VOGU-3710 file (C-alpha; in Angstrom, 3 decimals, decimal comma):
1> myrisqlgel> -55,160/42,463/55,973  -56,276/40,304/53,077  -59,567/40,107/51,278  -60,799/36,562/50,695  -59,855/36,626/47,040  -56,313/37,745/47,892  -55,973/35,095/50,586  -57,207/32,424/48,194  -54,582/33,364/45,603  -51,786/33,223/48,188
11> vglsrttlly> -52,630/29,701/49,408  -54,229/28,259/46,260  -57,669/27,712/47,767  -61,123/28,652/46,511  -63,464/31,094/48,193  -65,810/28,217/49,050  -63,000/26,279/50,723  -61,886/29,271/52,765  -65,436/29,926/53,980  -65,664/26,239/54,956
21> yeklglingk> -62,376/26,514/56,871  -63,727/29,573/58,651  -66,894/27,658/59,551  -64,685/24,973/61,118  -62,846/27,645/63,099  -59,522/27,159/61,338  -59,327/30,844/60,372  -61,188/33,889/61,696  -62,261/36,523/59,161  -63,660/39,906/60,209
31> rmdngyrays> -66,345/41,780/58,321  -65,286/45,307/57,381  -67,491/48,401/57,216  -67,724/47,969/53,445  -69,170/44,454/53,876  -66,084/42,528/52,718  -64,394/39,962/54,899  -60,757/40,521/55,810  -58,148/38,112/57,082  -54,980/38,696/59,064
41> dmdlqrlrli> -51,430/37,574/58,447  -51,969/35,042/61,251  -54,829/33,510/59,220  -52,473/33,231/56,252  -49,834/31,536/58,367  -52,372/29,164/59,929  -53,511/28,134/56,457  -49,940/27,434/55,386  -49,368/25,397/58,554  -52,587/23,445/57,882
51> qqlqsggltl> -51,407/22,694/54,353  -48,147/21,325/55,708  -49,977/19,143/58,216  -52,319/17,897/55,470  -49,311/16,890/53,399  -48,487/14,543/56,271  -51,868/12,882/55,907  -53,769/14,617/58,706  -57,470/15,350/58,305  -58,859/18,860/58,806
61> keckacleak> -60,238/17,794/62,178  -56,812/16,529/63,223  -55,161/19,691/61,885  -57,498/21,801/64,015  -56,628/19,713/67,067  -52,910/20,199/66,377  -53,358/23,973/66,089  -55,260/24,273/69,342  -53,366/21,895/71,608  -50,301/19,674/71,965
71> verqilaerl> -49,835/17,239/69,110  -51,012/13,704/69,967  -48,233/11,285/69,057  -50,710/8,438/68,529  -52,402/10,368/65,731  -49,067/11,008/64,052  -48,024/7,355/64,452  -51,246/6,156/62,838  -50,860/8,575/59,943  -47,230/7,520/59,484
81> kqldqeiaqk> -48,267/3,872/59,282  -50,976/4,716/56,767  -48,532/6,746/54,704  -46,004/3,880/54,702  -48,734/1,553/53,404  -49,673/4,005/50,664  -46,025/4,411/49,668  -45,602/0,626/49,502  -48,699/0,349/47,320  -47,459/3,130/45,057
91> qqsrdllaal> -44,090/1,393/44,793  -45,817/-1,835/43,804  -47,752/0,077/41,173  -44,573/1,645/39,875  -42,765/-1,692/39,814  -45,607/-3,220/37,804  -45,609/-0,405/35,246  -41,820/-0,643/34,977  -42,071/-4,416/34,512  -44,751/-4,067/31,836
101> lgekpltdwh> -42,372/-1,679/30,051  -39,622/-4,310/30,243  -37,528/-2,561/32,901  -38,014/-5,259/35,570  -38,952/-8,961/35,719  -42,659/-9,839/35,594  -42,340/-13,276/37,178  -44,020/-12,483/40,501  -46,893/-10,713/38,777  -47,543/-13,601/36,380
111> emldkvapda> -47,454/-16,100/39,263  -49,883/-13,979/41,290  -52,285/-13,706/38,340  -52,079/-17,427/37,742  -53,237/-18,073/41,307  -56,105/-15,579/41,459  -57,292/-15,380/37,827  -55,736/-18,124/35,652  -58,277/-18,019/32,820  -58,282/-14,217/32,658
121> hidwlikqgf> -54,478/-14,342/32,714  -54,360/-16,528/29,602  -57,014/-14,416/27,863  -55,025/-11,253/28,600  -51,788/-12,787/27,276  -53,543/-13,730/24,040  -54,772/-10,141/23,711  -51,144/-9,017/24,067  -50,324/-10,974/20,917  -49,299/-14,377/22,273
131> setdaqrlrw> -50,741/-17,497/20,674  -52,588/-19,844/23,020  -49,588/-22,182/22,829  -47,132/-19,478/23,848  -49,526/-18,106/26,469  -49,583/-21,521/28,147  -45,800/-21,840/27,859  -45,417/-18,413/29,420  -47,776/-19,392/32,216  -45,972/-22,607/33,073
141> lskdmnthdt> -42,392/-22,041/31,901  -40,959/-18,588/31,191  -43,343/-16,633/33,500  -42,198/-13,335/32,014  -43,675/-11,905/28,832  -40,679/-9,597/28,343  -38,115/-12,416/28,152  -40,348/-15,217/26,868  -38,739/-15,685/23,453  -35,207/-15,898/24,885
151> ymadfyrifd> -36,363/-18,258/27,623  -38,051/-20,633/25,196  -35,055/-20,650/22,859  -32,889/-21,758/25,789  -35,535/-24,242/26,908  -35,647/-25,979/23,546  -31,891/-25,972/23,270  -31,911/-28,128/26,376  -34,935/-30,308/25,632  -34,787/-30,848/21,867
161> vlerrgpgsk> -32,209/-33,627/22,265  -34,123/-35,371/25,077  -36,690/-38,128/24,623  -39,069/-36,874/27,302  -40,503/-33,589/28,537  -41,673/-34,999/31,868  -41,452/-38,057/34,144  -42,891/-41,293/32,797  -42,047/-44,601/31,170  -43,402/-46,971/28,571
171> adtltalgkv> -43,796/-49,607/31,280  -46,109/-47,367/33,326  -48,144/-46,435/30,257  -48,595/-50,114/29,421  -49,532/-50,897/33,040  -52,236/-48,245/32,938  -53,476/-49,460/29,557  -53,680/-52,987/30,952  -56,021/-51,759/33,689  -58,529/-50,231/31,241
181> pidaktilei> -61,597/-52,480/31,644  -62,970/-52,089/28,091  -61,872/-52,905/24,562  -61,734/-49,335/23,256  -62,564/-48,791/19,597  -62,056/-45,036/19,658  -59,369/-43,227/21,646  -58,763/-39,519/22,151  -55,293/-38,631/23,402  -55,158/-35,115/24,822
191> gcglgiatrl> -51,751/-33,459/24,975  -49,900/-36,002/22,837  -46,614/-34,051/23,037  -43,785/-36,069/21,482  -46,088/-38,983/20,668  -44,575/-41,491/23,102  -47,898/-42,695/24,522  -49,512/-42,318/21,094  -47,232/-44,931/19,596  -47,820/-47,365/22,461
201> laeqssaqit> -51,593/-46,949/22,138  -51,320/-47,579/18,398  -49,131/-50,648/18,912  -51,196/-52,173/21,711  -54,753/-51,559/20,481  -56,830/-51,816/17,350  -58,624/-48,553/18,097  -58,906/-45,501/15,904  -56,849/-42,845/17,675  -57,236/-39,090/17,552
211> aidndqeain> -54,243/-37,355/19,127  -54,397/-33,620/19,823  -51,912/-30,984/20,898  -51,989/-27,187/20,668  -48,641/-26,886/18,844  -49,153/-27,056/15,076  -45,433/-27,436/14,367  -45,247/-30,435/16,701  -48,357/-31,921/15,080  -46,746/-31,614/11,640
221> elqakfddya> -43,650/-33,465/12,862  -45,745/-36,226/14,423  -47,723/-36,747/11,246  -44,483/-37,403/9,399  -43,181/-39,745/12,111  -46,416/-41,761/12,235  -46,708/-42,416/8,548  -46,725/-46,159/9,317  -49,874/-45,674/11,422  -51,650/-43,260/9,090
231> dkvrfecasm> -54,617/-45,632/8,820  -55,363/-45,604/12,564  -53,824/-42,430/14,064  -55,041/-38,941/13,198  -53,294/-35,871/14,589  -55,091/-32,598/15,107  -54,081/-29,194/16,479  -56,636/-28,186/19,100  -56,956/-26,675/22,559  -57,746/-29,081/25,383
241> tdlpfteqsf> -60,101/-26,441/26,790  -62,127/-26,204/23,564  -62,155/-29,628/21,951  -63,887/-29,813/18,554  -65,718/-33,104/19,134  -69,332/-34,025/19,745  -70,560/-35,616/22,948  -70,047/-39,369/23,474  -67,472/-39,643/20,676  -64,829/-41,793/22,406
251> dliwsegsay> -64,500/-45,023/24,373  -61,229/-43,940/25,978  -59,608/-40,570/26,701  -55,907/-40,649/27,497  -53,908/-37,753/28,955  -50,491/-38,256/30,510  -48,886/-35,290/32,232  -50,954/-32,577/30,546  -54,337/-32,198/32,281  -52,709/-29,839/34,804
261> imgvnnafkq> -52,596/-27,178/32,077  -56,331/-26,564/32,336  -56,654/-27,875/35,880  -57,232/-31,565/36,545  -60,608/-31,025/38,179  -61,713/-28,921/35,191  -60,529/-31,706/32,895  -62,590/-34,261/34,827  -65,697/-32,158/34,292  -65,197/-30,954/30,730
271> wrnllkdggv> -63,938/-34,188/29,167  -66,605/-36,449/30,654  -69,212/-35,524/28,042  -66,881/-36,681/25,259  -66,901/-40,230/26,658  -69,483/-42,786/25,638  -71,493/-44,416/28,407  -69,111/-46,652/30,334  -66,134/-44,925/28,710  -62,786/-44,614/30,479
281> lvvsdlvwat> -60,584/-41,640/31,308  -56,881/-42,161/32,061  -54,917/-39,189/33,398  -51,659/-38,739/35,256  -51,056/-35,934/37,698  -48,407/-34,721/40,118  -49,634/-35,301/43,682  -48,431/-35,088/47,240  -47,494/-38,486/48,657  -47,243/-37,228/52,229
291> dkpseasqlf> -49,335/-35,076/54,529  -46,212/-33,315/55,772  -43,971/-32,307/52,864  -40,819/-30,353/53,634  -40,905/-26,571/53,639  -38,534/-26,482/50,652  -40,729/-28,814/48,629  -43,876/-26,861/49,492  -42,192/-23,603/48,504  -41,074/-25,008/45,158
301> wsseypdmtt> -44,402/-26,520/44,142  -46,458/-23,589/45,406  -45,036/-21,580/42,518  -44,584/-24,369/39,966  -47,915/-26,163/40,482  -50,250/-24,306/42,886  -53,104/-26,759/42,224  -51,082/-29,754/43,443  -53,031/-31,901/45,902  -53,278/-35,437/47,271
311> vseriaqaks> -54,448/-38,663/45,674  -57,489/-38,789/47,950  -58,513/-35,265/46,937  -58,184/-36,065/43,215  -60,280/-39,197/43,716  -62,944/-37,156/45,524  -62,956/-34,675/42,628  -63,258/-37,482/40,088  -66,199/-39,028/41,912  -67,882/-35,645/42,213
321> agyqvvdtfp> -67,445/-35,131/38,460  -69,194/-38,432/37,721  -66,552/-41,161/37,593  -65,856/-44,366/39,426  -62,248/-45,288/40,186  -61,045/-48,435/38,454  -57,500/-48,183/39,774  -54,747/-45,714/40,607  -50,999/-46,118/41,067  -47,830/-43,995/41,158
331> isdaawdeyy> -45,321/-44,225/38,339  -42,132/-46,095/39,189  -38,940/-44,540/40,500  -37,331/-45,722/37,270  -39,789/-43,530/35,365  -38,598/-40,493/37,297  -34,997/-41,416/36,602  -35,673/-41,856/32,872  -36,552/-38,181/32,771  -34,261/-36,504/35,288
341> rplalqvaav> -30,989/-38,352/34,658  -30,709/-37,312/30,962  -31,975/-33,839/31,837  -29,240/-33,335/34,443  -26,579/-34,481/31,974  -27,873/-32,126/29,295  -27,956/-29,121/31,633  -24,369/-29,851/32,703  -23,336/-30,048/29,040  -24,776/-26,666/28,000
351> kaempnsqav> -24,538/-24,648/31,222  -21,127/-23,132/30,463  -22,430/-21,807/27,151  -25,572/-20,351/28,793  -24,248/-18,773/32,023  -27,087/-16,246/32,407  -29,960/-18,390/31,172  -33,055/-18,219/33,366  -34,227/-21,484/31,810  -31,059/-23,213/33,049
361> kdiereleny> -31,498/-21,715/36,523  -35,126/-22,868/36,701  -34,261/-26,399/35,588  -31,449/-26,570/38,142  -33,983/-25,601/40,838  -36,220/-28,416/39,629  -33,337/-30,882/39,664  -32,476/-29,841/43,216  -36,095/-30,298/44,254  -36,153/-33,767/42,686
371> aqrnqqfdyq> -32,921/-34,700/44,489  -34,746/-33,980/47,755  -37,928/-35,788/46,726  -37,703/-38,557/49,333  -41,088/-39,963/48,229  -42,801/-36,667/49,126  -44,531/-36,416/45,748  -45,496/-38,773/42,952  -46,861/-38,832/39,459  -50,112/-40,736/39,903
381> mfilvka> -51,992/-42,607/37,175  -55,783/-42,551/37,503  -57,991/-45,016/35,606  -61,575/-43,779/35,816  -64,814/-45,031/34,284  -67,730/-42,775/33,427  -70,473/-43,554/35,919
//
């Protein structure tokens, strides 16, 4: 026989717990002549059996049922399913911790965060020591904070010799500029990149141009390249989400292939106040050109550009944000070719020297997706006037 304190030590349970078990009928203590409660070896064994059943996820009520009658298979099946779910969740938790420690890729986690909490994702990356520029590059390019530096080194090895970082052409830029219904005196170019559109705007207008990008090194290079336009083009390092300009400062805002970084609909809303009354916004964006894109194309763009939508949806967003549509058109097939043909040649030239490069693999996926484009998606130019 065991006193309650002895029984508790043997099974690792408190006196309170044992009394509760006795109240439930799981064990049956007997009061001795001296007033103490005593428990049999059968009580000890029942407690050990209960502990084993609890380790399988059964509740005390279910344990009691198992002790008193034949085990119900349905109960065990339900607990097994629940346990499998808990194990899967624990494995996900372990995988995340391992990835954060650099033991596994973080790509899936970054992509998930970008879908459910994009702004918080960027803020968190900055708190981890990334600049805003690198946080955005990680979000859209490397997608893994542990391998970001290596990825970007490979990326620039490929792109530094190319004239473009995305589809487009001078002809399409000039077509869009020709559709602007005002004689702009002040222009803000957001996301000026390599300065291709900047130069055309400077050549084709008499406006004072402010061109911004969030990469200070790129801005420094552009300032040197645009020395011949120093009197009309001013470059500034700034974030497109926090522009340092007062309301109604510009006649025309120009943004080719960059508004997606903050979300095109967000850009519509946030940039509108910077336009003067009757001012014009010109943006380009990747859009679906069909209501039934292929499964492969949907799979690719769901990870590369989750916010991708149709022309009609972008127009609806623009109108809701307070614009009227002046015109809209897709860039030419030649503009796509001007970007992808040199890119494919460059990847082929360096691939042998970079056999394990994730950047090369990602670009090859993009090239394969472009090869299967079949007019499923376009880069669309939108010319909008502030209503």
